All heavy atoms as an XYZ file, in Angstrom:
827
protein
N     -91.765    113.146    -23.603
C     -90.435    113.046    -23.047
C     -89.677    111.948    -23.804
O     -90.181    110.856    -23.986
C     -90.557    112.709    -21.554
C     -89.346    113.083    -20.776
S     -89.433    112.742    -18.994
C     -90.855    113.621    -18.439
N     -88.447    112.243    -24.227
C     -87.684    111.241    -24.976
C     -87.026    110.226    -24.043
O     -86.976    110.410    -22.832
C     -86.654    111.910    -25.901
C     -85.505    112.587    -25.149
O     -85.330    112.313    -23.957
O     -84.787    113.369    -25.782
N     -86.521    109.147    -24.612
C     -85.956    108.039    -23.837
C     -84.753    108.467    -23.020
O     -84.578    108.025    -21.884
C     -85.522    106.891    -24.775
O     -86.326    106.884    -25.929
C     -85.647    105.575    -24.082
N     -83.919    109.331    -23.562
C     -82.728    109.782    -22.829
C     -83.105    110.587    -21.587
O     -82.473    110.461    -20.542
C     -81.809    110.611    -23.729
C     -81.147    109.759    -24.798
O     -80.909    108.575    -24.584
N     -80.872    110.355    -25.940
N     -84.116    111.421    -21.706
C     -84.572    112.219    -20.564
C     -85.138    111.314    -19.475
O     -84.857    111.501    -18.292
C     -85.635    113.240    -21.003
O     -85.083    114.051    -22.045
C     -86.074    114.114    -19.848
N     -85.916    110.313    -19.866
C     -86.485    109.364    -18.913
C     -85.369    108.609    -18.193
O     -85.394    108.465    -16.968
C     -87.453    108.392    -19.613
C     -88.672    109.163    -20.118
C     -87.872    107.258    -18.685
C     -89.576    108.358    -21.027
N     -84.366    108.143    -18.951
C     -83.230    107.427    -18.362
C     -82.472    108.324    -17.393
O     -82.136    107.919    -16.278
C     -82.299    106.915    -19.455
C     -81.013    106.241    -18.980
C     -81.340    104.980    -18.180
C     -80.119    105.914    -20.156
N     -82.207    109.559    -17.789
C     -81.482    110.504    -16.946
C     -82.235    110.765    -15.638
O     -81.639    110.750    -14.559
C     -81.246    111.815    -17.696
C     -80.474    112.897    -16.953
C     -79.073    112.410    -16.611
C     -80.415    114.161    -17.780
N     -83.540    110.980    -15.725
C     -84.332    111.219    -14.521
C     -84.347    109.993    -13.610
O     -84.265    110.121    -12.390
C     -85.763    111.623    -14.893
C     -85.846    113.029    -15.434
C     -87.254    113.443    -15.802
O     -88.201    112.629    -15.624
O     -87.420    114.578    -16.256
N     -84.439    108.805    -14.194
C     -84.440    107.570    -13.409
C     -83.112    107.383    -12.679
O     -83.079    107.017    -11.507
C     -84.733    106.371    -14.301
N     -82.003    107.650    -13.360
C     -80.683    107.519    -12.735
C     -80.478    108.561    -11.637
O     -79.972    108.254    -10.560
C     -79.584    107.629    -13.786
C     -79.477    106.446    -14.752
C     -78.486    106.753    -15.868
C     -79.078    105.185    -14.007
N     -80.876    109.798    -11.887
C     -80.722    110.855    -10.886
C     -81.583    110.586     -9.652
O     -81.161    110.862     -8.527
C     -81.060    112.224    -11.476
C     -79.918    112.767    -12.301
O     -78.759    112.470    -12.044
N     -80.244    113.559    -13.313
N     -82.761    110.028     -9.833
C     -83.631    109.703     -8.703
C     -82.979    108.654     -7.812
O     -83.109    108.687     -6.591
C     -84.991    109.216     -9.199
N     -82.249    107.712     -8.407
C     -81.589    106.673     -7.629
C     -80.387    107.206     -6.865
O     -79.975    106.625     -5.863
C     -81.155    105.529     -8.547
C     -82.335    104.771     -9.142
C     -81.875    103.723    -10.116
O     -81.040    102.903     -9.781
N     -82.425    103.757    -11.320
N     -79.828    108.314     -7.305
C     -78.691    108.918     -6.613
C     -79.131    109.629     -5.337
O     -78.320    109.874     -4.458
C     -77.982    109.910     -7.531
S     -77.192    109.108     -8.929
N     -80.377    109.981     -5.247
C     -80.923    110.672     -4.075
C     -81.647    109.662     -3.195
O     -82.836    109.763     -2.955
C     -81.880    111.781     -4.499
S     -81.119    113.069     -5.480
N     -80.929    108.657     -2.744
C     -81.474    107.592     -1.906
C     -80.990    107.792     -0.491
O     -79.815    108.018     -0.265
C     -80.952    106.252     -2.423
C     -82.041    105.284     -2.710
O     -83.157    105.447     -2.268
N     -81.707    104.270     -3.461
N     -81.898    107.668      0.481
C     -81.498    107.895      1.864
C     -82.231    106.918      2.778
O     -83.428    106.708      2.639
C     -81.856    109.337      2.241
C     -81.211    109.823      3.482
C     -81.497    111.307      3.717
O     -82.019    111.991      2.838
O     -81.178    111.755      4.823
N     -81.502    106.309      3.708
C     -82.096    105.465      4.744
C     -82.291    106.327      5.978
O     -81.317    106.851      6.520
C     -81.178    104.286      5.081
C     -80.973    103.364      3.907
O     -81.915    103.042      3.201
N     -79.747    102.950      3.687
N     -83.552    106.467      6.402
C     -83.821    107.324      7.554
C     -84.796    106.646      8.514
O     -85.492    105.693      8.151
C     -84.381    108.700      7.131
C     -85.751    108.562      6.466
C     -83.416    109.438      6.243
C     -86.449    109.889      6.264
N     -84.851    107.176      9.717
C     -85.848    106.756     10.695
C     -87.175    107.404     10.322
O     -87.207    108.520      9.788
C     -85.433    107.216     12.090
O     -86.520    107.122     12.985
N     -88.239    106.723     10.635
C     -89.555    107.291     10.335
C     -89.757    108.616     11.075
O     -90.451    109.502     10.594
C     -90.663    106.257     10.643
C     -91.824    106.454      9.706
C     -91.089    106.280     12.073
C     -92.710    105.264      9.557
N     -89.097    108.768     12.219
C     -89.185    110.009     12.981
C     -88.481    111.179     12.329
O     -88.673    112.325     12.743
N     -87.663    110.922     11.308
C     -86.981    111.990     10.587
C     -87.809    112.555      9.438
O     -87.399    113.526      8.804
C     -85.633    111.501     10.045
C     -84.645    111.199     11.153
O     -84.745    111.830     12.229
O     -83.788    110.318     10.958
N     -88.959    111.947      9.168
C     -89.845    112.476      8.131
C     -90.444    113.793      8.609
O     -90.608    114.009      9.813
C     -90.979    111.490      7.829
C     -90.579    110.151      7.227
C     -91.799    109.233      7.128
C     -89.940    110.338      5.865
N     -90.785    114.658      7.661
C     -91.435    115.913      8.032
C     -92.851    115.604      8.510
O     -93.551    114.787      7.917
C     -91.482    116.863      6.844
C     -90.135    117.377      6.429
C     -90.233    118.333      5.261
O     -91.248    118.995      5.064
N     -89.180    118.394      4.472
N     -93.251    116.260      9.557
C     -94.567    116.035     10.135
C     -95.675    116.537      9.202
O     -95.555    117.610      8.607
C     -94.654    116.750     11.487
C     -95.877    116.412     12.282
C     -95.818    117.056     13.651
C     -97.108    116.808     14.395
N     -97.158    117.536     15.649
N     -96.715    115.715      9.043
C     -97.919    116.033      8.263
C     -97.658    116.244      6.771
O     -98.412    116.946      6.098
C     -98.657    117.243      8.850
C     -99.145    116.977     10.266
O     -99.573    115.844     10.551
O     -99.096    117.910     11.097
N     -96.589    115.644      6.258
C     -96.284    115.687      4.821
C     -96.582    114.307      4.235
O     -96.217    113.292      4.816
C     -94.806    116.066      4.576
C     -94.433    115.923      3.113
C     -94.538    117.479      5.074
N     -97.252    114.280      3.091
C     -97.561    113.015      2.430
C     -96.348    112.536      1.635
O     -95.787    113.285      0.836
C     -98.756    113.177      1.488
C    -100.086    113.498      2.152
C    -101.147    113.790      1.089
C    -100.540    112.356      3.027
N     -95.966    111.275      1.876
C     -94.865    110.643      1.142
C     -95.439    109.457      0.371
O     -95.795    108.442      0.975
C     -93.784    110.141      2.109
C     -93.018    111.241      2.795
C     -93.452    111.750      4.016
C     -91.869    111.764      2.228
C     -92.748    112.763      4.652
C     -91.160    112.773      2.857
C     -91.608    113.268      4.068
O     -90.900    114.274      4.701
N     -95.549    109.557     -0.960
C     -96.069    108.426     -1.741
C     -95.217    107.171     -1.530
O     -93.988    107.234     -1.527
C     -95.985    108.913     -3.186
C     -96.012    110.409     -3.082
C     -95.276    110.721     -1.806
N     -95.895    106.035     -1.334
C     -95.221    104.757     -1.123
C     -94.983    104.116     -2.489
O     -95.926    103.745     -3.183
C     -96.058    103.818     -0.220
C     -95.357    102.485     -0.047
C     -96.332    104.468      1.126
N     -93.708    103.996     -2.876
C     -93.352    103.382     -4.158
C     -93.352    101.866     -4.092
O     -93.726    101.193     -5.045
C     -91.960    103.838     -4.611
C     -91.897    105.305     -4.942
O     -92.911    105.966     -5.134
N     -90.691    105.836     -4.993
N     -92.894    101.329     -2.953
C     -92.591     99.905     -2.864
C     -92.612     99.487     -1.401
O     -92.223    100.262     -0.534
C     -91.181     99.695     -3.453
C     -90.722     98.291     -3.540
C     -91.140     97.464     -4.558
C     -89.832     97.784     -2.600
C     -90.688     96.159     -4.637
C     -89.373     96.486     -2.666
C     -89.806     95.671     -3.700
N     -93.085     98.269     -1.129
C     -93.078     97.725      0.239
C     -92.576     96.296      0.212
O     -92.839     95.570     -0.752
C     -94.488     97.713      0.826
C     -95.033     99.046      1.183
S     -96.563     98.890      2.112
C     -97.741     99.105      0.811
N     -91.869     95.898      1.276
C     -91.483     94.490      1.383
C     -91.230     94.128      2.835
O     -90.905     94.984      3.662
C     -90.272     94.164      0.529
C     -88.980     94.797      0.952
C     -87.858     94.372      0.016
C     -86.576     95.110      0.342
N     -85.484     94.698     -0.513
N     -91.413     92.852      3.138
C     -91.090     92.316      4.458
C     -89.613     91.973      4.471
O     -89.104     91.363      3.538
C     -91.894     91.045      4.738
C     -93.292     91.360      5.189
O     -93.517     92.306      5.927
N     -94.247     90.563      4.764
N     -88.947     92.361      5.542
C     -87.525     92.067      5.686
C     -87.322     91.351      7.015
O     -87.861     91.772      8.046
C     -86.690     93.353      5.631
C     -86.823     93.983      4.255
C     -85.231     93.072      5.974
C     -85.998     95.214      4.038
N     -86.539     90.283      6.972
C     -86.204     89.542      8.182
C     -84.969     90.192      8.800
O     -83.872     90.090      8.263
C     -85.936     88.075      7.839
C     -85.780     87.193      9.060
O     -86.013     87.676     10.178
O     -85.426     86.013      8.893
N     -85.166     90.913      9.903
C     -84.059     91.580     10.586
C     -83.669     90.781     11.823
O     -84.362     89.835     12.194
C     -84.459     93.009     11.023
O     -85.382     92.927     12.116
C     -85.070     93.797      9.875
N     -82.614     91.187     12.486
C     -82.206     90.488     13.703
C     -83.223     90.697     14.832
O     -83.184     90.020     15.836
C     -80.813     90.912     14.141
C     -80.672     92.345     14.562
C     -79.229     92.647     14.950
C     -79.057     94.101     15.357
N     -77.670     94.392     15.712
N     -84.158     91.635     14.646
C     -85.209     91.890     15.631
C     -86.538     91.273     15.223
O     -87.557     91.518     15.858
C     -85.394     93.398     15.826
C     -84.123     94.100     16.207
C     -83.464     94.907     15.302
C     -83.568     93.926     17.466
C     -82.285     95.554     15.645
C     -82.392     94.561     17.825
C     -81.744     95.377     16.909
N     -86.553     90.496     14.140
C     -87.790     89.904     13.627
C     -88.188     90.562     12.314
O     -87.465     91.395     11.777
N     -89.344     90.174     11.804
C     -89.800     90.717     10.531
C     -90.263     92.167     10.683
O     -90.849     92.537     11.706
C     -90.942     89.873      9.956
C     -90.458     88.630      9.278
C     -90.434     87.427      9.953
C     -89.996     88.666      7.974
C     -89.967     86.278      9.342
C     -89.524     87.538      7.354
C     -89.507     86.334      8.039
N     -89.988     92.954      9.674
C     -90.407     94.355      9.635
C     -90.790     94.702      8.206
O     -90.297     94.095      7.255
C     -89.285     95.263     10.113
N     -91.676     95.676      8.075
C     -92.076     96.149      6.753
C     -91.218     97.352      6.395
O     -91.152     98.330      7.140
C     -93.573     96.528      6.719
C     -93.959     97.046      5.340
C     -94.440     95.341      7.100
N     -90.543     97.246      5.262
C     -89.721     98.327      4.747
C     -90.479     99.017      3.623
O     -91.083     98.354      2.774
C     -88.402     97.755      4.214
O     -87.688     98.732      3.505
N     -90.454    100.337      3.625
C     -91.126    101.113      2.571
C     -90.114    102.009      1.873
O     -89.263    102.619      2.516
C     -92.212    101.997      3.163
S     -93.670    101.148      3.696
N     -90.254    102.090      0.571
C     -89.501    103.057     -0.222
C     -90.486    104.171     -0.551
O     -91.504    103.942     -1.200
C     -88.931    102.422     -1.507
C     -88.224    103.478     -2.346
C     -87.985    101.283     -1.168
N     -90.175    105.354     -0.054
C     -91.056    106.508     -0.213
C     -90.483    107.482     -1.226
O     -89.262    107.622     -1.343
C     -91.216    107.237      1.128
C     -91.616    106.401      2.336
C     -91.590    107.253      3.594
C     -92.975    105.768      2.128
N     -91.366    108.172     -1.938
C     -90.924    109.228     -2.851
C     -90.769    110.514     -2.043
O     -91.669    110.909     -1.308
C     -91.941    109.429     -3.974
C     -91.557    110.538     -4.900
N     -90.551    110.398     -5.823
C     -92.018    111.804     -5.014
C     -90.416    111.539     -6.489
N     -91.290    112.398     -6.012
N     -89.611    111.145     -2.160
C     -89.348    112.415     -1.481
C     -89.603    113.545     -2.468
O     -88.813    113.775     -3.382
C     -87.911    112.440     -0.970
C     -87.583    113.683     -0.170
O     -88.476    114.551     -0.006
O     -86.445    113.795      0.302
N     -90.717    114.237     -2.292
C     -91.091    115.300     -3.224
C     -90.104    116.465     -3.214
O     -89.966    117.156     -4.215
C     -92.499    115.823     -2.902
C     -93.558    114.792     -3.195
O     -93.494    114.075     -4.193
N     -94.541    114.692     -2.321
N     -89.396    116.666     -2.102
C     -88.477    117.803     -2.026
C     -87.203    117.586     -2.838
O     -86.612    118.542     -3.324
C     -88.127    118.120     -0.572
O     -87.425    117.048      0.018
N     -86.758    116.321     -2.985
C     -85.520    116.051     -3.737
C     -85.768    115.285     -5.028
O     -84.899    115.232     -5.886
C     -84.536    115.216     -2.897
O     -85.111    113.926     -2.665
C     -84.203    115.898     -1.595
N     -86.933    114.653     -5.141
C     -87.203    113.793     -6.288
C     -86.612    112.405     -6.122
O     -86.777    111.546     -6.962
N     -85.922    112.179     -5.002
C     -85.304    110.884     -4.724
C     -86.211    109.998     -3.895
O     -87.432    110.185     -3.859
N     -85.600    109.033     -3.222
C     -86.371    108.107     -2.411
C     -85.828    108.054     -0.995
O     -84.656    108.339     -0.743
C     -86.350    106.682     -3.011
O     -85.004    106.235     -3.123
C     -87.033    106.632     -4.355
N     -86.719    107.670     -0.090
C     -86.382    107.492      1.319
C     -86.758    106.076      1.705
O     -87.857    105.621      1.407
C     -87.171    108.478      2.186
C     -86.992    109.956      1.872
C     -88.013    110.784      2.641
C     -85.584    110.395      2.215
N     -85.845    105.382      2.363
C     -86.113    104.030      2.839
C     -86.388    104.099      4.337
O     -85.550    104.597      5.092
C     -84.913    103.113      2.587
C     -84.561    103.045      1.115
O     -85.424    102.882      0.275
N     -83.290    103.203      0.809
N     -87.563    103.594      4.756
C     -87.920    103.596      6.174
C     -88.492    102.240      6.567
O     -89.042    101.522      5.725
C     -88.952    104.698      6.524
C     -88.414    106.080      6.251
C     -90.269    104.484      5.804
N     -88.339    101.895      7.838
C     -89.002    100.729      8.402
C     -90.242    101.213      9.143
O     -90.172    102.175      9.911
C     -88.087     99.980      9.382
C     -87.049     99.141      8.707
C     -85.744     99.588      8.597
C     -87.376     97.900      8.192
C     -84.782     98.822      7.978
C     -86.424     97.120      7.571
C     -85.121     97.577      7.461
N     -91.359    100.541      8.911
C     -92.585    100.876      9.625
C     -92.496    100.363     11.058
O     -91.752     99.419     11.339
C     -93.799    100.261      8.925
C     -94.062    100.724      7.489
C     -95.313    100.051      6.941
C     -94.194    102.239      7.419
N     -93.257    100.964     11.976
C     -93.277    100.449     13.346
C     -93.663     98.968     13.372
O     -94.429     98.496     12.524
C     -94.351    101.310     14.025
C     -94.375    102.576     13.226
C     -94.088    102.149     11.816
N     -93.134     98.241     14.351
C     -93.360     96.792     14.458
C     -94.838     96.419     14.524
O     -95.213     95.318     14.146
C     -92.656     96.235     15.696
C     -91.160     96.258     15.590
C     -90.706     95.141     14.717
C     -89.190     95.054     14.756
N     -88.674     94.246     13.702
N     -95.674     97.319     15.015
C     -97.106     97.022     15.128
C     -97.771     96.867     13.760
O     -98.844     96.274     13.654
C     -97.809     98.121     15.917
N     -97.141     97.368     12.716
C     -97.709     97.270     11.370
C     -97.103     96.071     10.668
O     -95.892     95.987     10.485
C     -97.454     98.562     10.572
C     -98.142     99.729     11.273
C     -97.926     98.416      9.143
C     -97.906    101.057     10.644
N     -97.970     95.135     10.302
C     -97.529     93.918      9.630
C     -98.281     93.758      8.314
O     -99.452     94.131      8.213
C     -97.777     92.705     10.524
C     -96.944     92.721     11.789
S     -97.236     91.271     12.804
C     -98.668     91.790     13.715
N     -97.604     93.218      7.330
C     -98.209     92.900      6.035
C     -97.697     91.549      5.589
O     -96.547     91.202      5.858
C     -97.850     93.963      4.988
C     -98.496     95.292      5.219
S     -98.112     96.451      3.891
C     -98.841     95.663      2.473
N     -98.525     90.829      4.880
C     -98.068     89.569      4.321
C     -97.208     89.847      3.096
O     -97.303     90.921      2.484
C     -99.258     88.680      3.904
O     -99.968     89.345      2.834
C    -100.188     88.402      5.076
N     -96.396     88.880      2.735
C     -95.576     89.012      1.525
C     -96.482     89.168      0.304
O     -96.161     89.922     -0.623
C     -94.667     87.798      1.381
N     -97.611     88.488      0.322
C     -98.555     88.565     -0.803
C     -99.149     89.970     -0.932
O     -99.313     90.490     -2.032
C     -99.678     87.530     -0.644
C     -99.226     86.095     -0.747
C     -98.580     85.555      0.534
O     -98.744     86.162      1.632
O     -97.878     84.534      0.445
N     -99.478     90.584      0.219
C    -100.037     91.938      0.192
C     -98.995     92.936     -0.322
O     -99.326     93.833     -1.102
C    -100.528     92.339      1.580
N     -97.753     92.768      0.096
C     -96.671     93.641     -0.396
C     -96.505     93.479     -1.899
O     -96.413     94.464     -2.634
C     -95.356     93.323      0.315
S     -95.281     93.819      2.041
N     -96.467     92.247     -2.355
C     -96.285     91.976     -3.788
C     -97.444     92.550     -4.601
O     -97.239     93.130     -5.669
C     -96.146     90.473     -4.023
C     -95.797     90.103     -5.442
C     -94.469     90.674     -5.917
O     -93.555     90.851     -5.100
O     -94.348     90.961     -7.127
N     -98.656     92.396     -4.107
C     -99.835     92.936     -4.779
C     -99.732     94.457     -4.898
O     -99.989     95.034     -5.960
C    -101.092     92.530     -4.003
O    -102.227     93.127     -4.548
N     -99.332     95.108     -3.814
C     -99.166     96.564     -3.837
C     -98.085     96.961     -4.840
O     -98.260     97.889     -5.630
C     -98.805     97.100     -2.450
C     -98.683     98.605     -2.441
C     -99.813     99.395     -2.304
C     -97.455     99.233     -2.604
C     -99.718    100.776     -2.333
C     -97.351    100.608     -2.635
C     -98.490    101.376     -2.500
O     -98.386    102.748     -2.544
N     -96.966     96.247     -4.814
C     -95.834     96.573     -5.686
C     -96.166     96.388     -7.159
O     -95.578     97.044     -8.022
C     -94.614     95.737     -5.310
C     -94.122     96.064     -3.918
O     -94.381     97.135     -3.389
N     -93.434     95.124     -3.304
N     -97.111     95.501     -7.456
C     -97.521     95.275     -8.840
C     -98.583     96.273     -9.293
O     -99.080     96.187    -10.405
C     -98.014     93.844     -9.012
C     -96.900     92.834     -8.895
C     -97.399     91.399     -9.025
O     -98.576     91.139     -9.191
N     -96.469     90.460     -8.949
N     -98.942     97.200     -8.412
C     -99.877     98.257     -8.791
C    -101.336     97.892     -8.617
O    -102.212     98.604     -9.107
N    -101.612     96.803     -7.917
C    -102.997     96.399     -7.694
C    -103.578     97.191     -6.530
O    -102.946     97.365     -5.507
C    -103.063     94.896     -7.392
C    -102.552     94.046     -8.538
C    -102.424     92.579     -8.181
O    -102.907     92.165     -7.110
O    -101.827     91.849     -8.987
N    -104.776     97.680     -6.717
C    -105.448     98.409     -5.644
C    -105.037     99.865     -5.567
O    -104.430    100.425     -6.477
N    -105.360    100.465     -4.447
C    -105.138    101.891     -4.210
C    -103.668    102.172     -3.950
O    -103.006    101.423     -3.238
C    -105.983    102.334     -2.983
C    -105.683    103.764     -2.591
C    -107.454    102.161     -3.262
N    -103.146    103.244     -4.525
C    -101.785    103.705     -4.219
C    -101.863    104.546     -2.952
O    -102.815    105.302     -2.750
C    -101.203    104.530     -5.363
C    -101.147    103.817     -6.702
C    -100.521    102.447     -6.649
N     -99.103    102.499     -6.351
C     -98.362    101.436     -6.055
N     -98.892    100.238     -6.020
N     -97.085    101.572     -5.779
N    -100.868    104.407     -2.092
C    -100.902    105.032     -0.782
C     -99.776    106.032     -0.574
O     -98.732    105.945     -1.212
C    -100.775    103.953      0.304
C    -101.841    102.873      0.324
C    -101.483    101.793      1.338
C    -103.195    103.475      0.627
N    -100.020    106.949      0.338
C     -98.987    107.848      0.838
C     -98.917    107.667      2.343
O     -99.943    107.495      3.008
C     -99.318    109.305      0.524
O     -99.194    109.561     -0.843
N     -97.700    107.689      2.874
C     -97.478    107.597      4.310
C     -97.350    109.007      4.863
O     -96.757    109.875      4.223
C     -96.204    106.801      4.588
C     -95.846    106.566      6.048
C     -95.283    105.156      6.204
C     -94.837    107.570      6.530
N     -97.900    109.230      6.036
C     -97.763    110.531      6.682
C     -97.340    110.319      8.137
O     -97.901    109.477      8.839
C     -99.068    111.370      6.567
C    -100.243    110.676      7.212
C     -98.881    112.756      7.139
N     -96.301    111.023      8.542
C     -95.816    110.991      9.921
C     -96.570    112.058     10.695
O     -96.547    113.232     10.339
C     -94.306    111.263      9.942
C     -93.726    111.431     11.323
C     -93.766    110.399     12.240
C     -93.133    112.631     11.696
C     -93.232    110.552     13.515
C     -92.585    112.787     12.958
C     -92.640    111.743     13.868
N     -97.276    111.648     11.754
C     -98.108    112.571     12.528
C     -97.402    113.111     13.774
O     -97.853    114.074     14.358
C     -99.394    111.880     12.962
C    -100.219    111.332     11.833
C    -101.052    112.399     11.208
N    -101.947    111.815     10.213
C    -102.316    112.421      9.119
N    -101.874    113.631      8.872
N    -103.115    111.838      8.257
N     -96.314    112.462     14.190
C     -95.598    112.918     15.369
C     -95.318    111.764     16.313
O     -95.284    110.606     15.918
N     -95.143    112.099     17.595
C     -94.820    111.109     18.623
C     -95.904    111.134     19.705
O     -96.467    112.180     19.995
C     -93.478    111.431     19.271
C     -92.288    111.459     18.339
S     -91.751    109.852     17.815
C     -91.105    109.189     19.332
N     -96.149    109.950     20.274
C     -97.053    109.842     21.417
C     -96.517    108.740     22.311
O     -96.339    107.603     21.857
C     -98.473    109.509     20.968
C     -99.454    109.434     22.114
C    -100.860    109.169     21.633
C    -101.794    109.149     22.828
N    -103.158    108.847     22.413
N     -96.231    109.075     23.551
C     -95.677    108.107     24.501
C     -94.440    107.400     23.942
O     -94.334    106.184     23.983
C     -96.730    107.083     24.922
C     -97.900    107.711     25.613
O     -97.763    108.725     26.286
N     -99.072    107.127     25.447
N     -93.550    108.170     23.357
C     -92.293    107.663     22.778
C     -92.501    106.688     21.610
O     -91.637    105.896     21.298
C     -91.430    107.030     23.863
C     -90.980    108.025     24.888
C     -90.168    107.462     25.990
N     -89.654    106.117     25.731
C     -88.769    105.518     26.478
N     -88.291    106.126     27.515
N     -88.359    104.306     26.201
N     -93.655    106.747     20.975
C     -93.941    105.912     19.804
C     -94.269    106.803     18.612
O     -94.844    107.881     18.773
C     -95.134    104.988     20.075
O     -94.831    104.078     21.093
N     -93.908    106.326     17.423
C     -94.230    107.061     16.202
C     -95.716    106.921     15.899
O     -96.280    105.833     15.994
C     -93.440    106.514     15.011
C     -91.962    106.647     15.157
C     -91.138    105.543     15.043
C     -91.375    107.877     15.405
C     -89.765    105.645     15.165
C     -90.002    107.999     15.534
C     -89.198    106.887     15.414
N     -96.331    108.026     15.517
C     -97.723    108.016     15.082
C     -97.705    108.288     13.580
O     -97.242    109.345     13.138
C     -98.565    109.087     15.815
C    -100.004    109.059     15.313
C     -98.500    108.874     17.319
N     -98.172    107.305     12.816
C     -98.189    107.445     11.360
C     -99.592    107.126     10.856
O    -100.422    106.590     11.582
C     -97.164    106.525     10.663
C     -97.507    105.055     10.888
C     -95.757    106.847     11.114
C     -96.717    104.105     10.014
N     -99.821    107.436      9.605
C    -101.078    107.101      8.956
C    -100.832    106.894      7.478
O     -99.745    107.189      6.960
N    -101.826    106.374      6.816
C    -101.772    106.189      5.366
C    -102.982    106.868      4.756
O    -104.073    106.844      5.326
C    -101.776    104.703      5.005
C    -100.505    103.995      5.363
C    -100.357    103.381      6.603
C     -99.446    103.958      4.479
C     -99.195    102.745      6.943
C     -98.271    103.316      4.807
C     -98.138    102.707      6.046
N    -102.786    107.474      3.596
C    -103.874    108.112      2.863
C    -103.788    107.701      1.405
O    -102.724    107.317      0.928
C    -103.792    109.630      2.996
C    -103.969    110.113      4.419
C    -104.015    111.641      4.524
O    -104.157    112.313      3.483
O    -103.894    112.131      5.654
N    -104.914    107.811      0.733
C    -104.910    107.536     -0.710
C    -103.965    108.522     -1.390
O    -103.984    109.717     -1.087
C    -106.300    107.703     -1.310
C    -107.249    106.613     -0.957
C    -108.606    106.916     -1.572
N    -109.531    105.888     -1.228
C    -109.863    104.888     -2.028
N    -109.351    104.816     -3.238
N    -110.709    103.965     -1.655
N    -103.164    107.999     -2.290
C    -102.238    108.833     -3.039
C    -103.017    109.514     -4.152
O    -103.543    108.845     -5.029
C    -101.106    107.987     -3.601
C    -100.005    108.814     -4.200
O    -100.107    110.024     -4.300
N     -98.944    108.152     -4.603
N    -103.075    110.819     -4.127
C    -103.855    111.574     -5.117
C    -103.045    111.946     -6.356
O    -103.547    112.560     -7.256
C    -104.435    112.833     -4.471
C    -105.335    112.567     -3.269
C    -105.795    113.871     -2.648
C    -106.519    111.708     -3.660
N    -101.756    111.562     -6.373
C    -100.901    111.904     -7.525
C    -101.132    110.968     -8.665
O    -101.419    109.849     -8.563
C     -99.425    111.878     -7.108
C     -99.050    112.867     -5.997
C     -97.582    112.678     -5.643
C     -99.322    114.280     -6.408
């Protein structure tokens, strides 16, 4: 792939950016996690994930449920490509709470 094609694909992927609720993800679909970070919100710290959307080639920004916490160091380590790459999967709702899981990214 030449440099222009890579640049074009990178720019087009950034145009397909969407902020959504985790409940808006398709059920039982694997979403590769590109990037994670802790964000200080008015409700306290939360983990934000940038997911790859296989249907559009773009990205989805979601906040993980408050019960899931990561240190800044763990986020940075993941973002630098250390360790296993993960995919997030939305399993549905239980007692008005989101049920999610993580699996090894096979891509």
